[in-house]
N, C-alpha and C positions, 0 to 999 in steps of 0.2 A: 606413439606420441613421445616427443623428447622430454627429458626430465625437467628442463627449464620451463617448457610450456605447461607441463603438469603442475608444477609448483606455482606458476603465475595464476592459473585458473583456480587452484585451491585457495590461494590468497584472496582472490576476488570473491570467491564464494563465501569465505568466512567473513570478509569485511562487509558484505552486503546483507548478511543475516544478523538481525539484532532483535532482542526481545523488546516489545513495545506494549505498554499498558495503556489501552485505549486507542482509538482511531488516530493514525499518525497525522491527519489533517489538523484537527483542533489541538492535538498534543504538540504539534510544531509551533503554533502561535503561543501556546501555553508555555513551552520551553523558552521562547524568546522573552516573554514577560517575566518568567522566573529569573532569568539571567539579568534582566534590567533591574529588577528589584534587589537582587543579590549584590549588584554593584553599589547600591546605596547603603546596604547593610542596616536596614531599620528605618523607622520613621512612619508617620501616618500618611497613607496615600491620599493625595489631593486631586490627582488627575493622571490619566494615562492616554497617550497618543500612540496609536498603532497604525503604521503605514505598511500595508500588506499588498502583495501582488493581487491582481483582481480575482484570481482563482480562490486563494485562501481568504480573501475578503468577502466571498459570496457563497462558497460551496461547503461550508462546514457548520451550517446552522441547524441541520436536521438530525444530528447524531449525538447520542449521549456519550459521556466520558466518565471514567472512574472518579468517585468522590462526591458526585452531585448528579441529580437528575435534571437539572436545569440546562436548557439548550442555548446555543448562540455563540458567535465568535467573541462577543463581549464577555460572556461568562467564562469562556476558555481562557481569555487573557487575564481576567480577574483571578481565576483559580491559580494560574501560574504565578502571578505576583504575590498572592496571599498564602497559597498552600503549597506551591511547588518547591521541590528540592532539586536544583539543577545538577547537582552532583550525581543524581540517579539517571541522567540521560532521559531516554524516552519512557522511563518508568517513574518520572518525577512526581506523579500523583499517588505514589504508593502509600503515603502515611497521612492522608487528609483526615482531619478531625471534624466532627459535626459543627463545632464552634467556629472553626476557620471557614467552613463552607458557608455558613450564614453570613460571615463577614464578607466573603467573596461576592455574595449576591448584592450587597450594598455597593461594593467597589465596582461591580459591572456597570452601574449607572454612571460611573465617572470615566468610562472608556470612550474615547473618540476614535471611531474607525475611519480610516482613510484609504480605500482601495486605490491602487495606482493604475489609473486608466490610460496613462500615457506610455507605459512600458512598450518596447518594440519587440519583445520576445517573451516566450513562455518560460517560467522557471519559478521555483520557490523563493520568496523574498519576504522577510518580516523585519521591520525596523521599529522597535518598541521603546518608547521613552516613558519612564515612570517618574512623576513629580511627587515628592514627599515634603514634609515640613522640615527635613534636615538636609535635603539634597536632591539631585536629579541623577537617575541612572538610565543608561541607554544600552541596548543590545541589538545587534544586527545578525540575522541568521540567513544564510543563502544556500540554495541548491539542494539541501536536504533538511529534514525536520530538526536535526540536532547539529546543523552545520554552523556553529558560532564563528563569526569572522571578526566581530568588534564588540568590546565591552568597555563602557566609559562611566565615570562618575564625575559630575560637574564639568564635563568637557575634557577631562583628563583620561587618556587611554590607559586602561588596566590590562587588557588582553587584546591581541590582534593576531589573526591567522589568515592564511591564504584560503580562498574559497575553493571547493572542489571544482574541477573543470565542468562547465555546463555542457549539455548535450550538443548545443549549437557549435561548440568549439571542436567537437569530433576528436577529442584527445583520449578517449577511453580505450584502454588496451583490449577491452572486449570486442571492439569493432574489427579487430584483425582475425578473430576466430570464426570459423564456419560452423554451421549446425552439425556437420559431420564430425568436426573436431570436438565439439561439446559432447556429442554422443560417445565418441571414442574415449574421452576423459572418464565419463561415467562407467564405461565398460571396464576400464583399468583401475578405477579408484579402489583404494584399500579401505576397509571398514574403519580402521583406527583413525584415518584421516577425516572421517565424516561424522564424528561424535556430535557436532553441532546440529546435524540433521536429525539425529536421534532425539536431541532436545526439542527441536522444532516439532517433530511428530507428537511428542508428549504434550507440549504446550497447546498446540492447535487441536489435538484430539480431545483434550480436557474441555476446551471451549465448546466443541461440537457435541460431545456426549452430555455435558451439563445442559445445553440448550434442548437437546432431544428429550432428555429425561424429565426436565421441568417445563417443557413446552414454552420456551421463552421467545422473545421477539414477536414476530407476526405468526409464528407457528409453521413457517414454511418447511424448515428442516424436519421437524417432528412429523408433519403430515406426510411428507415424502417417505420418510423412514418407516412409518407405520402402515403404508399401503399394503393391502393384503397380497397383492401380486408383485411387490417390489422386487425387481431383479438387480443384478450387480450394478448396472448403470444408474438406476434410480437410487440405490443406496449410496453410491458415490456422490451423486448430486445432493442427497440429503445431508451428508457430512459437510460438504463444502458450504451449502447454504446455512447450516446450523452454526458453523464456525463464524461465518460473517455476522449472523444475527446476534451472536454473543457480543462481538465487538461493538456493533452499532447500538446495542442496548446498554453499553457501559459496564459490562461485567468486570469485576475487579480481579482479573487474571490476565497475564500477558499472552500475547500472540508472538510468534516468531515472524517478524516482518522480513520481506524480501525486496531489495531495491527501494527501501524507504516506504514500502507499501504493506501494511498489515494484511489487507485482504488478498494481496497477491501471494503473500506467504502462506495463507490458508488455502487459497484456491489452487495453488500450484503443488500442494502437498497432500491434502486430505483425500481427494478423489483417488489418488494412487495408493494411499495407505488403505483405503477401503477396498480397492480392487485386489491388492496384495493379500488382504485378509480373506477375501472370498476365494482366492486361488490357492490359499495356504502356502504362500511363498516365504522363504526365510528372510530374516531381518536384514542381513548384509546385502541381499539383492535389492530390497526396498530402499535402502540408503542410497545405493548407486542410482536407482531409478529417479528418486526425488532430487538427487544432485543434478541429473540431466535436466529435469523439469525446471529447477531453480535457475540453472545457468542459462537455459534458453529464455526464460522470462527476463533475467537480468540483461541479456543481450538485446532484447527488445526495449526494455526500459532505458538503456543507455542510448537508444536511438530516438525514442519519443520524449525523453526527459522525465524528471521525477515530479513534475507538476504539469502533466500533459493535458492537452485538449481532448484526447481520446481516453476511453476507459481502459486502464491498465489491466484490470481483472479480465476483461474480454480479450484485449489485444496481446497482452504479454503472458498472463498465467495460462490461458487456454492453449497457446502454442506450446508451452512447456508440458502441459498435461498430455497433449497429443504425442509429442516426442517421447515422453516418459512412458506412456502406456504401450507404445511400440516396443521399447526396450524391455519393459516388464514382462511382455508376452513373447520374448525371444526373437523379435524382429530385427531388421537391419537398419543401418544408417540411411540407406536409400529409401526404405519404407517410412522412416521418421520424416524425411524430407517430403515425401508424398503426402503424409498425414498433415503436416503443417500447411502445405499448399492447398489442401482441401478445407482446412479451417479458415484460412484467410478470407475467402470471398464472403463467408458468413459474418465475419467480425469487422471487416474494414469499415471505417467511418463511424463506429459506435462512439458517441461523444460522452464525456464525463460531465454530468450535471450535479455532481457533489456527492458527498458521503451521506448515506441514508439507509434505512432498513431495507428499502427496495433493492439495494445492491445485491442482496441475497438471491433475488430472482435472476439477476444477470449472471451471477456466479453459477447458479443451478443450471440455467440454460446453456451457458458457455461450456460447462463441464460435459453436458450431454453431447454437444457438437464435437468437442475434442475427442471424447471416447469413441464416438461413432466414426469419426475420421480415422482414428487409429485402427479400429476393427476393419474398416474398408481397405486401408492401406495393407494390412496384414493379409487380406483376402485377394490382394493383387490389383486393387482398383487404383487408378490414378487419373487425374484430370490434366488436360493439355496445358503445358506451360506457356508463358509469355502471352497470356490473354488477359485483358482487363488490367487489374492491379497486380497480377502475377508476373514475376520475372521468370527467367529460365529455370531458377531453382529457388528454394526457400531463402537463401541468403540475399538474392537480389530482391525478393519480395519484401523482406523485412527492412531492407534499405529504403525501398520506395515508401513503405508505410511511415518510417521514421522521418523522411524528408517531408512528406505530406503533412504529418502531424505537427512537426516543429515549425515549418515555414509557411505552409499553406492554410493553416487553420487558426492563425493568431487572431485575425480580425473576427472570425466567427465565434471564437471562444470569448473574446472581449465582449462582443454583443450579447452572448448568452449570459455572461457575468452581469452585465448591466440590467438585463431583464430579471435575473434572480435577485439582484440588489434592490430593484424597484418594488418587488413584492414582499420583501422581508418585513416582518413585524416581530421585533424581539421583546419589547417592553409593553406591558409587564412580562417578566420572565415566565416562560412556560416550561412545564416538565415534559420529559420524554413520554411518560404515561399519558398525559393529557393530549399530547400531539397525536398519539395513535388513535384517539377518539374522533378525530376530524373526518 
């Protein structure tokens, strides 16, 4: 691989990995509200109007976030305005106090949610206006959860930035790299270039181990881990599920997100960390393996978008795990391609119905499919190309998935959003613990 290509991929990898405290869905609208209130710089909140893309207006009601146990988009927006520190980025709820949380519960009832049902494409969009007794603040966030593009006070522009290119614009440099080249980068990567992955493993493993030890969430990860006959694949599934359960339960510890997705950051790393531990492999090899997994997931996310109709944990993270597991066990780029081609028929079309505790089940099952595909590829198994949704190779297949998700599923995702919005019952506010009793 040429030096310029290596450096570009390393830059992309580093830019797409960010610590995130809480699920990046509610944290995204939380961040938007925090920026809007920060524009006013004080005052009593009288009203908040939040114009959101339909996905984030309907798919973030079932997940807890740090600083509160109350659920709902309105609560996330109120928490951002009352408790959020926008200077902390996706960790803006790091310093929430009990007094401010109680204030946010009252402010949540002042939030007017307006999902944008008329948008013609998928993508993250949050336009939040905070009305106070001393002024009006507005913030617009696009394309990623911390993608601030506009900040105003009383109609006067305070900050303005260009939005990241959308997936539909097809301007991402990731689109020019093949699965083989991502695999090659990982083979050549120097450990000192991958320090951020070492941090990712530490963050994500802490979430999983805490969940397993304390049997948090729904108990999925703990139950898998404690099975008497748990083998290496079951343990890998356990760590992935447990990491997800921690985030969905609102644990006050950050995950390392990948491609704006905390669950992808977990699902694309922890199964491989577990497998490496079982095989007693050195850390430098694990760092390269997870780099391969993360880059493959990022390549898929840059095709389906960062607010996709499909489940990124299934569609993106599991492709990464399949490729990474091949590399981890000494396989070739061709075998990684074959493994991805075997994962895709099982994952294609899995839709995103929002962040929730049940995502741990998807991550667990997806991990199993990915690791099984890698083992089959290493054993010399392959399935015929160019059938169904498969192209002649993994690169053509992920292009097809991206096009279908971005352009073919807009109307179906909008209709799903309408159905989710119609059944939501936010007030009186309900806690995460009470929701699990339903």
